C-alpha positions in Angstrom: -30.3 -39.8 137.7 -28.5 -40.9 140.9 -30.2 -43.5 143.1 -29.8 -43.2 146.9 -30.1 -46.6 148.5 -32.8 -46.5 151.1 -32.6 -49.3 153.6 -33.9 -47.3 156.6 -30.6 -46.4 158.3 -29.6 -42.9 157.2 -30.6 -39.3 157.2 -31.7 -39.5 153.7 -33.2 -36.0 153.5 -29.8 -34.5 154.1 -28.2 -36.6 151.4 -30.9 -35.8 148.8 -30.6 -32.1 149.6 -26.8 -32.2 149.4 -26.9 -33.9 146.0 -29.5 -31.4 144.7 -27.3 -28.5 145.8 -24.4 -30.2 144.0 -26.5 -30.1 140.8 -27.7 -33.7 140.7 -31.1 -35.3 140.1 -31.4 -37.9 142.8 -34.2 -40.1 144.2 -34.5 -42.8 146.9 -34.6 -46.5 145.8 -35.5 -49.1 148.4 -35.2 -52.2 146.3 -32.9 -52.9 143.4 -35.3 -55.0 141.3 -33.6 -56.6 138.4 -30.0 -55.6 137.7 -30.7 -54.4 134.2 -33.5 -52.2 135.4 -31.2 -50.6 138.0 -28.6 -49.9 135.4 -31.0 -48.4 132.9 -32.5 -46.0 135.4 -29.4 -44.8 137.4 -26.1 -43.5 136.3 -24.7 -43.9 139.8 -25.7 -45.0 143.3 -25.1 -43.5 146.7 -24.9 -45.8 149.7 -25.3 -43.7 152.9 -25.7 -45.1 156.4 -25.8 -44.4 160.2 -26.0 -47.0 163.0 -24.9 -50.5 163.6 -23.0 -52.5 160.9 -24.7 -55.8 161.5 -28.2 -54.4 161.4 -27.4 -52.5 158.2 -26.2 -55.7 156.5 -29.3 -57.5 157.6 -31.5 -54.8 156.1 -29.5 -54.7 152.9 -29.9 -58.5 152.6 -33.6 -58.4 153.3 -34.2 -55.8 150.6 -32.1 -57.6 148.0 -29.2 -55.2 147.9 -26.2 -57.3 148.8 -25.7 -59.1 145.5 -27.0 -56.0 143.6 -24.3 -53.8 145.1 -21.6 -56.3 144.5 -22.7 -56.7 140.8 -22.9 -52.9 140.4 -19.3 -52.3 141.6 -18.1 -55.4 139.6 -19.4 -53.7 136.5 -17.4 -50.6 137.4 -20.4 -48.4 137.7 -20.1 -45.3 139.9 -20.9 -45.6 143.6 -20.3 -43.2 146.5 -20.4 -44.6 150.1 -21.0 -42.2 153.0 -20.2 -42.9 156.7 -21.5 -46.5 157.4 -21.7 -46.9 153.7 -17.9 -46.9 153.6 -17.6 -49.5 156.3 -20.2 -51.9 154.7 -17.9 -52.2 151.7 -15.3 -54.2 153.7 -15.2 -57.9 154.7 -16.2 -57.7 158.3 -16.6 -55.6 161.4 -15.5 -55.9 165.1 -18.9 -54.3 166.0 -20.8 -57.4 167.2 -24.3 -58.2 166.0 -25.6 -60.6 168.7 -22.9 -63.2 169.2 -21.6 -63.0 165.6 -19.0 -60.8 164.0 -21.0 -59.5 161.0 -19.8 -59.9 157.5 -19.8 -57.0 155.1 -20.2 -56.7 151.3 -16.6 -57.9 150.8 -16.1 -55.5 147.9 -12.9 -54.0 149.4 -10.6 -56.3 151.4 -10.1 -55.3 155.0 -11.9 -55.0 158.3 -13.7 -52.4 160.4 -12.2 -51.8 163.8 -13.0 -49.8 166.9 -11.0 -46.8 168.0 -8.4 -47.6 170.7 -9.6 -47.6 174.4 -9.2 -44.2 176.0 -10.3 -42.2 173.0 -13.7 -40.4 173.2 -16.1 -42.2 171.0 -17.9 -41.5 168.8 -15.5 -39.1 167.2 -18.1 -36.3 166.7 -17.2 -33.0 165.0 -14.9 -31.5 162.5 -11.6 -33.1 161.6 -9.0 -32.7 158.8 -8.8 -35.0 155.8 -5.5 -35.5 153.9 -5.8 -37.1 150.4 -3.7 -40.2 150.1 -3.5 -40.0 146.4 -5.0 -38.0 143.5 -8.6 -38.6 142.8 -11.5 -36.8 141.2 -13.3 -36.4 144.6 -10.5 -34.0 145.8 -10.5 -31.6 142.9 -10.5 -28.1 144.3 -10.3 -29.3 147.9 -7.0 -28.4 149.6 -5.2 -31.0 151.7 -6.1 -30.8 155.4 -9.6 -29.5 154.7 -12.2 -30.1 157.5 -15.1 -32.4 157.2 -17.8 -33.5 159.7 -17.4 -36.9 161.3 -19.6 -39.1 163.6 -18.3 -42.6 164.1 -16.8 -45.1 166.7 -15.3 -47.5 164.1 -13.0 -47.0 161.1 -11.9 -49.1 158.2 -8.5 -50.8 158.0 -7.9 -51.8 154.3 -5.7 -54.7 153.5 -4.4 -52.9 150.4 -2.7 -49.5 150.9 -3.7 -48.5 147.4 -7.4 -48.6 148.3 -6.9 -45.7 150.7 -8.1 -42.4 149.2 -7.6 -40.2 152.3 -6.4 -40.4 155.9 -7.3 -38.5 159.2 -5.8 -38.3 162.7 -7.8 -39.3 165.7 -5.6 -41.0 168.3 -4.0 -42.7 165.3 -3.9 -42.2 161.6 -6.8 -44.0 160.0 -8.3 -44.3 156.5 -11.1 -41.8 156.1 -11.8 -42.5 152.4 -11.3 -45.6 150.3 -12.1 -46.9 146.8 -11.0 -48.4 143.6 -12.1 -48.0 140.0 -15.4 -46.0 140.0 -16.1 -46.8 143.6 -15.3 -44.2 146.3 -16.5 -43.9 149.9 -15.9 -41.5 152.8 -16.2 -41.9 156.5 -17.3 -38.3 157.1 -20.6 -36.7 156.1 -20.1 -34.5 153.0 -23.8 -33.5 153.2 -23.1 -31.9 156.6 -19.7 -30.5 155.8 -20.5 -27.1 154.5 -18.8 -25.8 151.3 -16.1 -28.5 151.3 -18.7 -31.2 151.4 -20.7 -29.6 148.7 -17.6 -29.4 146.5 -16.9 -33.1 147.1 -20.5 -34.1 146.1 -20.2 -31.8 143.0 -17.0 -33.5 142.1 -18.7 -36.9 142.4 -21.6 -35.7 140.2 -19.1 -34.4 137.6 -17.2 -37.7 137.7 -20.5 -39.5 137.0 -21.5 -37.2 134.2 -18.1 -37.2 132.4 -17.5 -40.9 132.7 -13.9 -40.2 133.4 -11.7 -38.7 136.1 -11.8 -35.0 136.5 -8.7 -33.2 135.1 -6.4 -33.3 138.1 -2.8 -33.9 136.9 -0.7 -33.1 140.0 -0.9 -32.8 143.7 -0.6 -29.1 143.4 -3.9 -29.0 141.7 -5.5 -30.2 145.0 -4.6 -26.9 146.6 -5.8 -24.7 143.7 -9.0 -23.7 145.4 -10.4 -20.5 147.0 -9.0 -19.8 150.5 -10.7 -20.9 153.6 -13.8 -18.8 154.5 -14.4 -17.8 150.9 -17.5 -20.1 150.8 -16.3 -21.9 147.6 -13.7 -24.4 148.5 -13.5 -24.8 152.3 -15.7 -25.8 155.2 -13.8 -23.3 157.3 -16.1 -22.1 160.0 -19.3 -23.1 158.3 -21.8 -25.0 160.4 -23.1 -28.4 159.2 -26.2 -28.0 157.0 -29.0 -30.5 156.9 
């Protein structure tokens, strides 16, 4: 069972449907309870999110998730962050919350910064994602595949090795990050057609096997059906909800 963290700031129905289409059993969980209960019930967690960084952190704290998520990742248990769920993993954000610069979960070192002045924000629509290194999430997904983005801020990791993928929008930014069994993406896989479904299925497989999927070379990343086949590329697909 995969638990989807429900703190009131995400289109949770889309995430649940995406995971179901990827072959997973998933349910919403609004409070972590005791850590051992969380670990007994769930093989993995998904941290989605839309909206303001500071408000999201306040809600996570109110519902008891801050320490629970830190402990979950520290135990090297699988977690997938989506959109704001990626940003929350970092130390802090430039997106003001009142007069304060909000602090994040501090799981990955780095900051969340706003796109440069002059760029249209939010970035809304399809953009290409280039894997920065081999990872189970990218199995069967060719470099340069299109995914669906909606965001005005992006993560700037302190450690280059934490970047899992990069994307161009005015500048080259980190569009996926992680370490160990933690992975997070800035885009919305649940709204990214066949490519997004493949990524979610890769995450589910990663959780089920307890080990990286068998990807041994960069060439394996392009060993996927051609765009438009409906199996490995978002191509011209419309986002599905």
